[in-house]
SEFI-695783 format. One record per residue: residue in three letters; chain; x, y, z of N, C-alpha, C, O, CB in turn. Coordinates in pm, 1 decimal, decimal comma, padded with zeros to 6 digits. Glycine has a CB too. Example, Ala and Ser with C-alpha at 12.3 -4.5 7.8 and 13.67 -1.06 7.14 Angstrom:
BEGIN
code/unit/neast/nnorth/nup/caeast/canorth/caup/ceast/cnorth/cup/oeast/onorth/oup/cbeast/cbnorth/cbup
ALA/A/01319,0/-00569,0/00780,0/01230,0/-00450,0/00780,0/01320,0/-00330,0/00780,0/01423,6/-00331,9/00846,5/01130,8/-00447,3/00904,6
SER/A/01285,0/-00225,0/00708,0/01367,0/-00106,0/00714,0/01290,0/00003,0/00787,0/01340,9/00113,8/00803,9/01408,4/-00059,8/00572,5
// end
This chain:
BEGIN
code/unit/neast/nnorth/nup/caeast/canorth/caup/ceast/cnorth/cup/oeast/onorth/oup/cbeast/cbnorth/cbup
MET/A/-09149,3/05220,7/-09377,7/-09135,4/05221,5/-09521,6/-08988,1/05207,6/-09560,0/-08953,0/05123,0/-09642,3/-09195,2/05350,0/-09580,7
VAL/A/-08902,9/05289,4/-09501,3/-08760,6/05287,0/-09535,0/-08702,2/05149,0/-09505,2/-08628,9/05093,0/-09586,6/-08683,9/05396,5/-09456,7
GLU/A/-08735,2/05094,8/-09388,3/-08683,2/04962,5/-09350,6/-08735,7/04853,8/-09444,0/-08660,8/04763,7/-09481,9/-08721,1/04929,3/-09205,3
PHE/A/-08862,3/04861,0/-09481,0/-08918,1/04762,9/-09572,8/-08842,1/04763,5/-09704,7/-08803,3/04659,1/-09757,0/-09066,5/04790,2/-09596,9
ILE/A/-08822,3/04882,4/-09756,3/-08755,3/04894,7/-09885,8/-08610,6/04846,8/-09877,6/-08561,3/04782,8/-09970,5/-08759,8/05040,0/-09934,7
LYS/A/-08542,2/04877,3/-09766,8/-08403,5/04833,6/-09750,4/-08392,0/04682,4/-09735,8/-08298,5/04621,9/-09788,3/-08341,7/04901,2/-09629,6
LYS/A/-08486,8/04620,8/-09664,8/-08475,5/04479,1/-09629,2/-08542,1/04383,2/-09726,4/-08508,2/04264,8/-09728,2/-08533,3/04457,8/-09495,1
ASN/A/-08633,6/04429,8/-09805,3/-08712,3/04338,4/-09887,7/-08687,4/04358,3/-10035,8/-08664,1/04469,0/-10084,2/-08858,9/04355,7/-09858,7
ALA/A/-08693,3/04246,7/-10104,7/-08685,3/04254,5/-10250,4/-08815,3/04316,0/-10299,7/-08923,5/04279,3/-10253,9/-08660,4/04113,0/-10315,3
ILE/A/-08804,4/04407,6/-10391,2/-08923,8/04474,7/-10440,6/-08966,5/04421,4/-10576,7/-09070,6/04460,8/-10629,4/-08900,1/04624,0/-10448,9
GLU/A/-08887,8/04333,5/-10632,6/-08925,3/04273,9/-10759,7/-09046,8/04183,8/-10737,9/-09052,1/04108,7/-10640,4/-08806,6/04193,9/-10821,2
GLY/A/-09141,3/04191,1/-10826,0/-09255,5/04102,5/-10821,0/-09361,9/04141,4/-10719,8/-09454,2/04063,4/-10696,2/-09209,4/03966,8/-10792,0
LEU/A/-09352,5/04257,2/-10660,2/-09454,1/04303,7/-10566,6/-09581,9/04332,8/-10645,2/-09579,5/04408,1/-10742,5/-09405,6/04430,7/-10488,4
SER/A/-09692,9/04273,1/-10603,0/-09818,2/04292,9/-10676,4/-09874,8/04431,6/-10650,8/-09839,9/04497,5/-10552,9/-09921,0/04186,2/-10637,4
GLN/A/-09962,6/04474,4/-10740,0/-10028,0/04603,9/-10724,9/-10106,1/04609,6/-10594,6/-10100,0/04709,3/-10522,6/-10120,8/04631,5/-10843,6
GLY/A/-10178,9/04504,1/-10564,3/-10257,2/04499,8/-10441,3/-10170,7/04506,4/-10317,1/-10202,7/04577,6/-10222,0/-10340,7/04375,0/-10437,6
ASP/A/-10060,6/04432,0/-10318,1/-09969,2/04434,0/-10203,0/-09907,8/04572,3/-10186,0/-09897,1/04623,2/-10074,5/-09858,0/04328,3/-10219,6
PHE/A/-09867,7/04632,6/-10297,5/-09811,0/04766,5/-10287,2/-09914,9/04865,0/-10233,6/-09884,1/04946,2/-10146,3/-09758,6/04813,2/-10424,0
ASP/A/-10036,2/04858,3/-10284,7/-10140,7/04951,6/-10241,0/-10167,1/04940,9/-10091,0/-10188,9/05042,0/-10024,3/-10270,0/04926,0/-10318,1
LYS/A/-10165,1/04818,7/-10038,0/-10183,3/04799,6/-09893,3/-10068,4/04863,4/-09816,2/-10090,4/04931,4/-09716,0/-10193,3/04649,3/-09858,7
LEU/A/-09946,1/04841,2/-09863,0/-09829,8/04902,3/-09798,1/-09836,9/05054,4/-09806,8/-09811,8/05123,9/-09708,2/-09699,5/04851,6/-09862,1
HIS/A/-09870,6/05105,4/-09923,7/-09880,9/05250,2/-09944,3/-09980,4/05310,7/-09846,1/-09953,3/05413,7/-09784,3/-09923,2/05281,8/-10089,5
GLU/A/-10094,4/05246,6/-09832,5/-10197,9/05295,9/-09740,8/-10146,7/05295,3/-09596,3/-10169,5/05390,9/-09522,1/-10326,3/05209,8/-09752,4
GLN/A/-10078,4/05189,1/-09556,6/-10022,6/05181,4/-09421,1/-09919,9/05292,4/-09398,0/-09920,9/05358,0/-09293,9/-09957,8/05043,4/-09397,3
TRP/A/-09831,6/05312,7/-09495,8/-09728,6/05415,6/-09481,7/-09791,9/05554,1/-09469,7/-09751,9/05633,8/-09384,8/-09631,8/05411,7/-09601,2
CYS/A/-09889,7/05582,2/-09554,0/-09956,0/05713,0/-09548,2/-10030,8/05731,9/-09417,2/-10030,3/05841,3/-09360,8/-10052,5/05729,0/-09665,5
ASP/A/-10094,8/05626,7/-09368,4/-10165,7/05635,9/-09240,1/-10069,6/05666,0/-09125,6/-10101,4/05746,0/-09037,6/-10241,5/05505,6/-09211,6
VAL/A/-09952,5/05602,9/-09125,9/-09852,8/05627,8/-09022,0/-09803,0/05772,4/-09029,9/-09788,7/05839,5/-08927,7/-09734,5/05529,0/-09035,4
ILE/A/-09777,2/05818,8/-09149,8/-09732,4/05957,6/-09167,9/-09838,3/06054,2/-09116,2/-09806,5/06148,5/-09043,8/-09701,7/05986,5/-09317,2
LEU/A/-09964,1/06031,1/-09153,1/-10072,2/06118,8/-09107,3/-10085,9/06117,8/-08955,1/-10104,4/06222,6/-08893,2/-10204,4/06077,0/-09171,2
THR/A/-10076,8/06000,6/-08896,0/-10084,9/05990,1/-08749,5/-09971,4/06067,3/-08683,8/-09992,4/06138,2/-08585,4/-10081,0/05842,5/-08705,0
THR/A/-09851,7/06053,3/-08738,3/-09735,0/06125,5/-08686,4/-09754,7/06275,5/-08697,8/-09728,0/06349,2/-08602,9/-09607,9/06083,6/-08761,1
TRP/A/-09801,3/06321,5/-08813,5/-09824,7/06463,8/-08833,1/-09932,8/06516,1/-08738,9/-09919,6/06624,6/-08682,3/-09863,7/06491,3/-08977,7
GLU/A/-10039,7/06438,2/-08722,5/-10148,4/06481,1/-08634,0/-10100,7/06492,4/-08489,1/-10135,6/06587,6/-08419,3/-10266,3/06382,9/-08643,0
LYS/A/-10021,2/06395,6/-08444,3/-09966,3/06400,7/-08308,2/-09875,5/06521,8/-08290,4/-09870,8/06581,8/-08183,0/-09888,6/06271,9/-08276,5
ALA/A/-09804,3/06556,7/-08395,6/-09713,1/06671,2/-08390,8/-09786,3/06802,2/-08423,2/-09725,8/06909,4/-08424,3/-09596,4/06650,2/-08489,0
ARG/A/-09915,7/06792,2/-08449,2/-09999,3/06909,0/-08482,6/-09945,3/06986,9/-08603,6/-09937,9/07109,8/-08603,2/-10008,8/07002,8/-08361,3
VAL/A/-09908,6/06911,5/-08705,4/-09858,7/06971,7/-08829,9/-09976,6/07032,7/-08905,1/-10075,4/06964,4/-08932,0/-09784,4/06865,6/-08919,1
ASP/A/-09966,4/07159,7/-08938,6/-10071,3/07226,9/-09015,5/-10075,7/07173,7/-09158,3/-09971,7/07148,0/-09218,8/-10048,8/07379,1/-09016,1
GLY/A/-10195,8/07157,6/-09211,3/-10211,9/07117,9/-09350,7/-10188,3/06971,1/-09378,6/-10174,8/06932,2/-09494,6/-10121,1/07196,5/-09434,1
ALA/A/-10182,8/06888,2/-09274,9/-10162,0/06745,1/-09296,4/-10279,7/06688,2/-09375,6/-10395,6/06712,5/-09342,0/-10145,6/06670,3/-09160,9
SER/A/-10249,0/06612,4/-09480,6/-10353,6/06549,3/-09561,4/-10299,5/06419,9/-09620,1/-10178,5/06398,5/-09627,5/-10403,1/06644,7/-09674,3
TYR/A/-10390,7/06335,5/-09661,0/-10351,0/06210,3/-09724,4/-10274,7/06238,9/-09854,1/-10177,4/06170,4/-09885,9/-10474,8/06121,9/-09752,5
GLY/A/-10319,5/06340,0/-09928,2/-10250,4/06376,5/-10052,5/-10105,5/06412,9/-10029,4/-10018,1/06374,1/-10107,0/-10320,8/06491,8/-10119,3
ARG/A/-10079,2/06487,3/-09923,0/-09941,0/06524,7/-09891,3/-09859,6/06403,3/-09844,6/-09742,9/06388,7/-09881,0/-09939,0/06634,1/-09783,2
ALA/A/-09921,3/06317,3/-09764,5/-09851,5/06195,8/-09720,4/-09818,8/06107,6/-09841,3/-09708,9/06053,0/-09850,8/-09937,8/06116,9/-09617,4
ALA/A/-09913,8/06094,1/-09932,7/-09891,9/06012,6/-10052,7/-09779,6/06069,7/-10138,7/-09700,0/05994,5/-10195,0/-10021,0/06002,9/-10135,0
LYS/A/-09773,0/06201,2/-10149,0/-09666,1/06262,0/-10228,7/-09530,8/06238,9/-10162,5/-09431,8/06214,2/-10231,3/-09691,2/06413,2/-10247,6
LEU/A/-09525,3/06246,7/-10030,0/-09400,6/06220,4/-09958,3/-09352,2/06078,8/-09987,3/-09234,1/06057,8/-10015,4/-09419,6/06240,7/-09806,5
VAL/A/-09442,1/05982,6/-09980,8/-09407,1/05843,1/-10010,7/-09360,4/05831,1/-10155,4/-09258,5/05767,7/-10182,9/-09528,0/05748,9/-09985,1
ALA/A/-09434,1/05891,5/-10247,4/-09400,5/05880,5/-10390,1/-09265,2/05942,5/-10422,5/-09188,2/05886,2/-10500,2/-09508,2/05947,0/-10474,4
VAL/A/-09236,1/06056,8/-10363,9/-09107,9/06122,3/-10391,0/-08993,4/06039,5/-10333,2/-08887,8/06028,0/-10395,5/-09105,9/06265,6/-10332,1
TYR/A/-09013,1/05982,4/-10216,4/-08908,7/05896,0/-10158,9/-08884,2/05776,0/-10249,8/-08769,8/05744,2/-10282,2/-08948,7/05848,4/-10016,4
ILE/A/-08991,5/05710,1/-10290,4/-08977,1/05592,6/-10377,2/-08911,9/05631,8/-10509,1/-08825,2/05560,6/-10559,7/-09114,2/05526,6/-10403,1
LYS/A/-08953,4/05743,6/-10564,0/-08895,2/05788,6/-10690,9/-08745,0/05811,6/-10677,3/-08667,0/05766,1/-10761,0/-08964,0/05917,4/-10738,8
SER/A/-08705,1/05881,6/-10572,8/-08564,0/05916,5/-10558,7/-08477,3/05798,5/-10514,5/-08360,7/05789,9/-10553,0/-08549,5/06029,3/-10460,1
MET/A/-08532,3/05709,2/-10435,3/-08451,4/05600,2/-10380,6/-08458,1/05470,9/-10461,5/-08367,3/05388,2/-10452,7/-08494,5/05572,3/-10240,7
ILE/A/-08563,2/05452,4/-10539,4/-08578,6/05325,1/-10609,6/-08591,4/05342,5/-10759,7/-08511,5/05287,8/-10835,6/-08698,9/05251,5/-10557,4
VAL/A/-08690,0/05417,4/-10802,6/-08719,4/05425,5/-10946,1/-08603,0/05486,2/-11022,0/-08559,4/05430,1/-11122,5/-08846,3/05507,6/-10970,7
VAL/A/-08551,8/05599,1/-10976,5/-08441,7/05665,3/-11045,9/-08313,9/05582,3/-11036,5/-08245,0/05563,1/-11136,6/-08418,3/05805,6/-10987,9
GLN/A/-08282,1/05533,3/-10917,5/-08157,8/05457,6/-10897,9/-08156,3/05324,8/-10971,9/-08050,8/05277,9/-11014,4/-08135,7/05432,6/-10751,3
ASN/A/-08274,2/05264,2/-10987,4/-08280,9/05133,1/-11050,8/-08336,7/05138,3/-11192,1/-08379,2/05037,0/-11247,6/-08364,6/05040,7/-10967,7
ASP/A/-08335,8/05256,2/-11248,5/-08378,5/05275,1/-11387,2/-08517,9/05219,1/-11413,2/-08542,5/05156,3/-11516,2/-08279,2/05209,9/-11481,1
GLY/A/-08608,8/05242,5/-11318,7/-08747,8/05204,6/-11341,4/-08771,9/05055,7/-11344,3/-08836,5/05005,7/-11436,5/-08794,7/05262,8/-11468,0
ASN/A/-08721,1/04982,5/-11244,8/-08743,7/04837,6/-11240,8/-08892,2/04807,4/-11228,3/-08975,2/04897,5/-11240,6/-08666,3/04773,4/-11123,8
SER/A/-08926,2/04681,5/-11203,9/-09067,2/04642,7/-11200,9/-09145,4/04713,7/-11091,0/-09267,9/04722,8/-11099,0/-09078,9/04493,3/-11182,5
PHE/A/-09077,8/04763,4/-10990,0/-09145,2/04837,4/-10883,6/-09215,0/04960,2/-10940,5/-09317,4/05003,5/-10887,6/-09045,2/04878,7/-10774,3
SER/A/-09161,2/05015,7/-11046,3/-09222,1/05134,9/-11105,9/-09356,0/05104,4/-11171,2/-09432,1/05196,5/-11200,9/-09128,3/05195,8/-11208,2
SER/A/-09386,1/04978,1/-11194,0/-09515,7/04944,7/-11252,6/-09626,6/04941,2/-11148,2/-09744,4/04941,0/-11184,1/-09507,7/04811,0/-11323,3
VAL/A/-09591,3/04938,4/-11019,2/-09693,0/04934,8/-10914,1/-09691,3/05057,2/-10823,6/-09793,9/05092,3/-10765,5/-09674,8/04811,8/-10830,8
ALA/A/-09576,1/05122,6/-10810,9/-09564,8/05238,7/-10721,9/-09641,0/05357,9/-10778,7/-09649,5/05376,1/-10900,2/-09417,0/05276,0/-10700,1
HIS/A/-09695,3/05437,3/-10690,0/-09768,9/05557,5/-10732,1/-09670,9/05670,1/-10760,8/-09581,0/05695,1/-10680,5/-09871,3/05601,2/-10623,7
PRO/A/-09686,3/05737,6/-10872,1/-09601,3/05853,7/-10900,8/-09646,5/05973,2/-10816,7/-09760,1/05975,5/-10769,2/-09605,4/05889,2/-11052,4
PRO/A/-09559,6/06071,7/-10798,0/-09601,4/06192,2/-10725,9/-09713,3/06264,2/-10801,9/-09701,1/06291,0/-10921,4/-09481,1/06287,2/-10704,9
ILE/A/-09819,7/06294,3/-10732,6/-09932,9/06364,4/-10792,9/-09936,7/06505,7/-10736,6/-09939,6/06525,6/-10615,2/-10067,6/06289,4/-10765,9
ASP/A/-09936,8/06603,0/-10826,4/-09945,3/06742,2/-10783,8/-10020,5/06823,3/-10888,9/-10069,9/06767,8/-10987,0/-09804,2/06801,2/-10759,8
ARG/A/-10029,0/06953,8/-10868,4/-10106,1/07040,8/-10955,4/-10056,9/07035,8/-11099,6/-10137,8/07031,4/-11192,3/-10100,9/07182,7/-10904,2
ILE/A/-09926,4/07036,4/-11119,3/-09870,8/07035,8/-11255,5/-09916,5/06911,5/-11330,7/-09963,9/06921,1/-11443,9/-09716,1/07041,9/-11251,7
LEU/A/-09902,6/06796,6/-11268,9/-09942,9/06672,0/-11332,8/-10093,4/06672,2/-11360,7/-10135,9/06635,7/-11470,3/-09904,7/06551,6/-11244,6
LEU/A/-10173,3/06712,6/-11263,3/-10318,5/06713,2/-11279,6/-10363,9/06808,4/-11390,2/-10452,3/06774,8/-11469,0/-10385,0/06751,4/-11148,8
GLN/A/-10304,1/06925,8/-11395,9/-10339,4/07022,7/-11500,4/-10303,2/06970,1/-11639,0/-10383,3/06978,2/-11732,1/-10268,6/07156,9/-11475,1
ASN/A/-10183,7/06916,8/-11652,0/-10137,8/06871,5/-11783,0/-10210,8/06747,0/-11831,8/-10243,7/06736,8/-11950,0/-09990,1/06844,3/-11778,6
ILE/A/-10236,1/06653,7/-11743,4/-10305,2/06531,5/-11786,5/-10449,2/06562,9/-11826,9/-10504,6/06497,4/-11915,3/-10303,3/06425,0/-11673,9
SER/A/-10509,7/06662,5/-11762,7/-10648,0/06698,0/-11797,5/-10656,2/06767,1/-11934,0/-10764,2/06774,4/-11992,6/-10707,8/06789,0/-11689,5
LYS/A/-10544,7/06817,5/-11984,6/-10541,1/06883,7/-12115,6/-10519,7/06786,7/-12232,4/-10541,7/06823,2/-12347,8/-10431,6/06987,7/-12116,6
ASP/A/-10477,5/06665,1/-12203,3/-10444,6/06569,1/-12308,7/-10571,7/06522,8/-12380,6/-10654,9/06453,0/-12322,6/-10369,0/06447,8/-12249,7
LYS/A/-10585,2/06561,6/-12504,7/-10704,1/06530,1/-12583,5/-10714,1/06381,3/-12618,7/-10820,9/06334,5/-12658,1/-10704,4/06612,6/-12710,6
THR/A/-10604,6/06307,3/-12604,9/-10608,0/06164,7/-12637,4/-10662,1/06080,4/-12522,3/-10690,4/05962,0/-12540,6/-10469,0/06116,8/-12674,7
ILE/A/-10676,7/06139,3/-12404,9/-10726,7/06065,8/-12288,5/-10878,3/06078,2/-12282,3/-10934,1/06187,9/-12285,1/-10662,0/06118,5/-12157,1
CYS/A/-10942,7/05963,2/-12273,8/-11087,9/05959,3/-12258,0/-11118,4/05892,3/-12124,5/-11093,0/05773,2/-12106,5/-11157,0/05883,1/-12377,2
HIS/A/-11171,9/05968,1/-12033,5/-11212,7/05915,0/-11903,4/-11323,9/06002,9/-11848,6/-11318,4/06125,2/-11861,3/-11092,2/05908,6/-11803,9
ARG/A/-11422,8/05942,8/-11788,9/-11540,5/06017,9/-11741,7/-11506,1/06123,2/-11636,8/-11581,0/06219,7/-11621,7/-11642,9/05922,2/-11684,4
ASN/A/-11395,9/06108,1/-11564,1/-11358,6/06204,0/-11459,6/-11251,7/06303,7/-11502,8/-11210,3/06388,8/-11424,0/-11310,4/06130,0/-11338,8
LYS/A/-11207,6/06293,7/-11626,3/-11096,9/06376,8/-11673,8/-11119,4/06525,9/-11651,4/-11027,0/06595,9/-11610,0/-11074,1/06351,8/-11820,0
SER/A/-11238,3/06575,3/-11677,2/-11263,0/06719,2/-11662,6/-11251,0/06765,3/-11517,0/-11229,9/06883,8/-11491,2/-11401,7/06754,2/-11716,4
ASN/A/-11264,0/06674,6/-11424,3/-11252,5/06709,0/-11282,0/-11108,0/06715,8/-11233,4/-11079,3/06781,4/-11133,3/-11328,2/06608,4/-11198,9
TRP/A/-11018,1/06649,4/-11302,5/-10880,1/06639,3/-11254,0/-10813,4/06775,1/-11240,3/-10735,6/06796,1/-11147,2/-10798,5/06552,3/-11346,9
LYS/A/-10841,8/06866,8/-11330,0/-10776,1/06998,0/-11325,2/-10821,2/07079,7/-11204,7/-10754,5/07176,0/-11167,1/-10804,2/07075,8/-11453,4
GLU/A/-10933,0/07042,8/-11144,2/-10986,5/07115,3/-11028,3/-10937,9/07058,7/-10895,2/-10958,3/07120,0/-10790,3/-11137,6/07112,8/-11031,6
ILE/A/-10874,4/06943,1/-10899,2/-10833,6/06875,5/-10775,5/-10719,1/06950,4/-10708,3/-10622,3/06990,4/-10772,9/-10791,8/06730,2/-10804,4
LYS/A/-10732,2/06967,9/-10580,9/-10624,7/07024,4/-10498,8/-10559,1/06907,4/-10425,9/-10609,9/06859,5/-10324,5/-10679,1/07134,1/-10396,7
TRP/A/-10446,4/06862,5/-10478,8/-10382,0/06742,3/-10427,0/-10347,9/06754,4/-10278,9/-10346,3/06654,1/-10207,5/-10256,5/06712,8/-10506,0
THR/A/-10320,7/06875,8/-10232,1/-10285,5/06895,1/-10091,4/-10404,4/06873,3/-09998,9/-10387,4/06862,7/-09877,5/-10229,4/07034,3/-10070,3
GLN/A/-10524,8/06866,7/-10055,4/-10644,4/06848,9/-09973,6/-10710,9/06713,0/-09993,5/-10817,6/06687,5/-09937,7/-10743,3/06957,9/-10004,2
LEU/A/-10648,7/06626,0/-10072,5/-10707,7/06494,1/-10096,7/-10714,8/06412,3/-09968,2/-10617,8/06404,5/-09892,8/-10627,1/06418,1/-10202,6
ASN/A/-10831,8/06351,0/-09944,1/-10840,4/06254,4/-09834,9/-10810,8/06115,9/-09893,1/-10788,9/06102,4/-10013,4/-10982,1/06258,6/-09765,1
LYS/A/-10810,2/06015,1/-09809,1/-10772,4/05880,6/-09854,3/-10864,6/05830,7/-09965,8/-10816,3/05779,0/-10066,5/-10775,3/05782,5/-09736,5
THR/A/-10994,0/05845,1/-09949,6/-11089,7/05796,9/-10049,5/-11069,8/05866,7/-10183,6/-11069,5/05801,8/-10288,2/-11233,2/05818,1/-10000,4
GLU/A/-11053,6/05996,7/-10180,7/-11033,1/06073,3/-10304,1/-10902,4/06034,3/-10372,0/-10897,0/06021,1/-10494,3/-11033,8/06223,7/-10274,5
TYR/A/-10796,9/06015,8/-10292,7/-10667,5/05978,1/-10348,5/-10675,7/05841,2/-10416,1/-10629,6/05823,7/-10528,9/-10559,9/05977,0/-10238,6
ILE/A/-10734,7/05745,3/-10346,1/-10746,0/05609,5/-10401,4/-10827,5/05610,8/-10530,1/-10793,3/05539,6/-10624,6/-10810,7/05514,1/-10298,7
LYS/A/-10933,6/05689,5/-10536,0/-11015,6/05700,1/-10656,6/-10935,3/05760,6/-10771,8/-10943,5/05713,3/-10885,1/-11141,0/05784,8/-10628,9
LEU/A/-10858,7/05863,8/-10743,0/-10776,5/05927,4/-10845,9/-10673,3/05829,7/-10902,0/-10654,3/05822,2/-11023,4/-10706,2/06051,2/-10789,1
VAL/A/-10607,8/05756,2/-10815,2/-10509,4/05656,4/-10859,5/-10578,6/05549,9/-10944,4/-10524,1/05506,1/-11045,7/-10437,8/05590,7/-10737,4
SER/A/-10696,9/05508,7/-10904,0/-10773,2/05410,8/-10981,9/-10806,6/05465,2/-11121,0/-10795,1/05393,5/-11220,4/-10902,5/05372,5/-10907,7
ASP/A/-10847,8/05591,5/-11127,6/-10875,5/05654,6/-11257,8/-10751,4/05652,2/-11346,8/-10758,8/05615,4/-11464,0/-10923,9/05800,3/-11238,4
PHE/A/-10638,7/05691,3/-11290,9/-10514,9/05696,0/-11368,4/-10472,6/05556,7/-11413,5/-10421,1/05540,6/-11524,2/-10403,4/05760,5/-11286,4
ARG/A/-10493,5/05457,5/-11330,1/-10459,2/05320,7/-11371,1/-10543,8/05276,3/-11488,9/-10495,2/05205,8/-11577,3/-10477,2/05223,2/-11254,3
GLN/A/-10670,2/05317,0/-11491,1/-10756,3/05283,2/-11605,2/-10701,7/05346,4/-11733,0/-10697,5/05282,3/-11838,1/-10901,8/05330,3/-11579,9
VAL/A/-10660,2/05471,5/-11723,2/-10608,9/05543,2/-11839,3/-10478,6/05480,7/-11889,7/-10457,9/05469,0/-12010,5/-10587,0/05690,8/-11804,8
PHE/A/-10392,0/05441,3/-11798,6/-10258,9/05391,2/-11835,7/-10247,6/05239,8/-11823,8/-10138,1/05186,2/-11806,4/-10153,2/05456,4/-11749,1
GLU/A/-10359,6/05172,1/-11833,0/-10360,9/05026,3/-11821,3/-10267,2/04963,1/-11923,5/-10266,9/04999,2/-12041,2/-10503,5/04972,1/-11839,5
GLY/A/-10188,5/04868,5/-11875,7/-10094,6/04798,8/-11963,1/-09960,4/04868,0/-11977,0/-09869,5/04814,6/-12040,4/-10154,7/04782,4/-12097,6
LYS/A/-09946,7/04987,0/-11918,3/-09820,0/05060,3/-11923,3/-09767,2/05075,8/-11781,4/-09845,3/05080,4/-11686,4/-09837,6/05199,9/-11991,8
PRO/A/-09633,9/05084,0/-11765,9/-09582,2/05111,5/-11631,8/-09645,0/05240,1/-11578,0/-09652,4/05340,6/-11648,7/-09426,9/05122,9/-11633,4
PHE/A/-09689,9/05236,1/-11453,2/-09762,5/05348,2/-11395,6/-09680,6/05476,7/-11398,0/-09737,2/05585,9/-11403,9/-09803,1/05316,0/-11253,6
TRP/A/-09548,6/05465,2/-11393,6/-09463,8/05584,4/-11390,6/-09460,4/05657,4/-11523,8/-09406,0/05767,6/-11531,1/-09323,7/05546,9/-11350,6
THR/A/-09516,8/05599,4/-11629,8/-09521,5/05672,8/-11756,4/-09608,2/05797,4/-11744,2/-09599,9/05887,7/-11827,5/-09574,5/05582,8/-11868,5
ILE/A/-09690,9/05802,4/-11640,7/-09773,7/05920,5/-11615,5/-09688,2/06044,9/-11592,0/-09735,5/06157,1/-11609,9/-09864,9/05896,4/-11495,0
GLU/A/-09564,4/06025,6/-11552,7/-09477,2/06139,0/-11524,0/-09442,6/06222,0/-11647,6/-09387,4/06331,3/-11635,4/-09350,8/06090,0/-11460,1
LYS/A/-09474,3/06171,2/-11765,3/-09450,9/06252,7/-11885,1/-09534,2/06379,9/-11881,4/-09506,2/06475,1/-11954,3/-09483,2/06172,6/-12012,0
TYR/A/-09635,8/06381,6/-11796,9/-09720,1/06500,1/-11781,9/-09665,5/06599,5/-11680,4/-09723,0/06706,5/-11660,4/-09858,9/06459,1/-11741,7
TRP/A/-09556,4/06564,9/-11617,7/-09497,6/06656,1/-11519,9/-09401,9/06748,7/-11593,4/-09279,8/06734,5/-11586,6/-09424,0/06578,1/-11405,5
ILE/A/-09461,4/06843,3/-11663,2/-09387,1/06940,4/-11742,7/-09438,4/07078,8/-11706,1/-09558,7/07104,5/-11709,3/-09401,9/06912,9/-11896,5
VAL/A/-09346,6/07166,9/-11671,4/-09385,1/07303,9/-11642,1/-09394,7/07376,9/-11774,6/-09297,8/07383,7/-11850,3/-09283,5/07373,6/-11545,0
GLU/A/-09512,6/07431,5/-11802,2/-09534,8/07503,4/-11927,2/-09543,0/07652,4/-11901,4/-09600,4/07696,1/-11801,6/-09662,5/07454,3/-11996,3
ASP/A/-09485,7/07729,6/-11990,9/-09497,8/07873,9/-11983,2/-09633,5/07914,2/-12037,7/-09671,5/07872,5/-12147,1/-09383,6/07944,1/-12060,6
ASP/A/-09705,4/07993,3/-11963,9/-09836,8/08038,8/-12011,1/-09827,5/08174,8/-12075,5/-09928,4/08228,6/-12120,9/-09936,8/08042,8/-11896,5
// end
């Protein structure tokens, strides 16, 4: 992943191409963790590792270039809880999002969640979802 990002232009990368790369990167991370017998290894955690790296190395540094329209944002409990509270969002799976434990997501569940979010934010850069990453005092 790091070498790809360093060596390749990321402008114009299609959503499908990015998703294939994302899946490959997460699979490699999971395989590495499994070989090292890392406790709690999950696709959700691998996906968050990839997302945080991309966010810190590309999206933030390049002020949200076109890569931010295809890259997956970091998904965690805060984001899931807050997005499920937004009354302006209409999606058949919305009520389930607040119950999701991102650390336990498998590949199929993660891909479905990303697909749901893309439907909700269609036509907008995918990173706009990060507006829901707000810690609220209860």
